[in-house]
C-alpha positions in Angstrom: -4.8 4.6 -8.5 -1.5 5.9 -7.3 1.2 3.8 -8.8 4.9 4.8 -8.7 7.7 3.2 -10.6 10.9 3.4 -8.6 14.1 3.2 -10.6 17.2 5.2 -11.5 19.0 6.6 -14.5 21.0 4.1 -16.5 19.1 1.1 -15.3 18.2 -1.0 -18.3 15.7 -3.0 -16.3 13.9 0.2 -15.2 13.7 1.2 -18.9 12.2 -2.2 -19.7 9.6 -1.9 -16.9 8.7 1.6 -18.0 8.2 0.5 -21.6 6.0 -2.4 -20.5 3.8 -0.2 -18.3 3.6 2.3 -21.2 2.6 -0.5 -23.6 -0.1 -1.6 -21.2 -1.3 2.0 -20.9 -0.9 1.9 -17.1 -0.2 5.4 -15.8 2.7 5.6 -13.3 4.8 8.3 -11.8 8.5 7.7 -12.4 10.6 8.2 -9.2 14.4 8.2 -9.4 15.5 6.7 -6.1 18.9 8.5 -6.4 17.0 11.7 -5.3 15.7 10.3 -2.0 17.7 8.4 0.6 14.7 6.7 2.0 13.9 5.0 -1.3 17.6 4.2 -1.9 17.8 2.3 1.4 14.5 0.5 0.8 14.6 -0.4 -2.9 18.2 -0.1 -4.2 18.7 -3.8 -4.9 15.1 -4.4 -5.9 14.5 -1.8 -8.7 12.5 -1.5 -10.8 9.7 -1.5 -8.2 6.0 -0.9 -9.0 4.7 0.7 -5.8 1.2 1.5 -4.7 1.4 4.6 -2.5 -1.9 4.2 -0.7 -1.4 0.6 0.5 2.4 0.7 0.5 2.4 -2.6 -1.3 4.8 -3.3 -4.2 6.2 -5.8 -6.7 9.7 -5.8 -7.8 11.4 -6.9 -11.0 11.1 -9.3 -12.7 7.4 -8.7 -13.5 5.4 -9.1 -16.6 2.0 -8.0 -17.8 0.3 -10.9 -16.0 2.0 -10.0 -12.7 1.2 -6.3 -13.1 -2.5 -7.0 -13.7 -2.6 -9.5 -10.8 -1.0 -6.8 -8.5 -3.5 -4.2 -9.6 -6.4 -6.6 -9.1 -5.2 -7.4 -5.6 -5.1 -3.7 -4.8 -8.8 -3.4 -5.7 -9.7 -6.3 -3.5 -8.5 -4.8 -0.3 
């Protein structure tokens, strides 16, 4: 599954989201939106954002383990 975590340096919420995903053993690729104008425009006020690259669906903060698992399950149902 191709999950990305959009965030940026110095974002304490992004650090919390990354720690939660790590604790749940959910592999994600960390993307710093500061490096890409497209992501800045789309997600700047929403980060951290858990993004599924295949479906282009996402959930943004705040999310917890239940929301993450529901999101992942919804991806497998499509």
